[in-house]
N, C-alpha and C positions, 0 to 999 in steps of 0.2 A: 581542529584538532590535528595535528601531525599524524601522517599514515602510520608511521613508526613507531609512535606512542599509543596509538587506538588498539585495544584488545580486540574490537569487532568493527566490521565495515559492514554497513546495511545500507541497502538502496530501498528509499521510500518513492515507489512510483503510482502517478496517478493518472487516471485516463481522462476520457472526454468530459468536459464541461465542469470539471472540477476547478480550473481557472476562474470560475464564475462564484466560486463559494463568497458568501456574505451578501451577495446580491440576488442569487439565484434561489428562490424558493425558501426564504429564512425560516419559515414555519416548518419545514422538512429537514432542511440541512443545517440550520443554526445561523448565527450572525458573523462568525470568525471567518476570516479569508484563509485561503491556502497558505499564504506567506506567514499569516498568523500561527497556524497549526504547524508549520515547518519549524517556526521559531521555538515553540513549546518543545517539539520532539528534538531539535537541536540542542537544547539546553538539558534536557533529560538524557540524551546521549551522552554529553560531555560528563554528566554524574555518575554513569555507568561505563566509561572507556570505550565509547562506541563513538566512531565516525560515521555519521549519516550523510548521504548525497542524496539529493531531491530531482526529481524529474517529473514533468507533466507534458502531456501531449494529448491533442485531439485526433490523433493520427494512429491507427492501429500497427502499421509498419513501424513507426517510430517506437512505440511500446516496445515491440518484438525485438528491434535493434538494441534497445537500451537493456533489456534482459539478457541478450546474447552479450553485450560488452560486461555486463556485470559478473559474468562467469569468470573474467579474468582478475576480478579484485574482491568481490563481495563476499561474505560469510552467510549473508542473508537478505531476504527480501520481504518488503512490506508493501502489498499492492493493494489500490482501490482501483478496479478496471473500470469504474464507472458502468455505463450501458454496455459494455464488452462482456461484462460480466455473464451476462445471459445470451450473448450471441459468438462468442469468439473462440472457436476451437483452436485457431493458430495462436492465441494468446495462452491458452492451455497448454498446448504443445510445446511452445517455448521453455514454459515453466519446467515441464518434464525434461527437455533436452539439456537444460542447464544444471539440473539436479541440486540447485540451492534450497535449503528450507525457506518456505514461503508462507505468510500468514496473509490471508484475505482479509479486507476491511473495508466497512461501509458506516457511513454516517448516520443512516437511517436504518430501521428494523426492515429489510427487504421483504421479510415474509408477513408483515402487516400492511403491506401495499398492493399495488395491482397484481393479479395471479401471475402476469408473464415476469414478474421480478422474483418469482419465488424458487425459480432453479438456477442454480448457478453452475455454469461449465467450469468455473474455476476451482471452487472449493474443494472437490475430490482430489486434486493433485496439490492440495495444501496441507500443511500442520494443521491448520484451523481457519475458522472464520470468526471474525468479530463484528457484530454489526448492532446498531440501535443506539449507541451511546454518544452520538455526536462526534465533537472532535475527540472527546477521550477515548473513542474507539480506537484512534491511532496510537494514543499513549499506552492502552492496554495491549495492542498488537506489538508496540515496541518492547514492553516487558516479556510478552508470550515469546517473541522471538530471542531475545537475550537470555531467557531461563532456559529455551530450548538449547542455545549453544554453549551454555555452561556444562 
């Protein structure tokens, strides 16, 4: 979608190991690849006058740089920080610094997994957190951020 025609611009940011979706622990994360999830979101975004840009990195600094850059063009963020959910004060601080509404998303229900996954450093600086619905967590996050922006 042309930037000038999009009502909203959303960054969908994915952290470490999410590039392995579809092959990494499908019993936990499902069979859809990140490319397939992004395609579903892209189509849903088009239906809702939203331009989505996608980024994935296994490197914390790249994720932070991407958040900083989004401040110049995005209206909102959907983020799956992967393992950084539980460890990255720097990603948390970047979300606060850019001041854009953000929804944290996870494919699995992090609260039914290992105890170290039960605390998110990111969720307290987000509008909300959606987890446990597989690829549909992203779909729900998109509708949540768009609803907030309306």
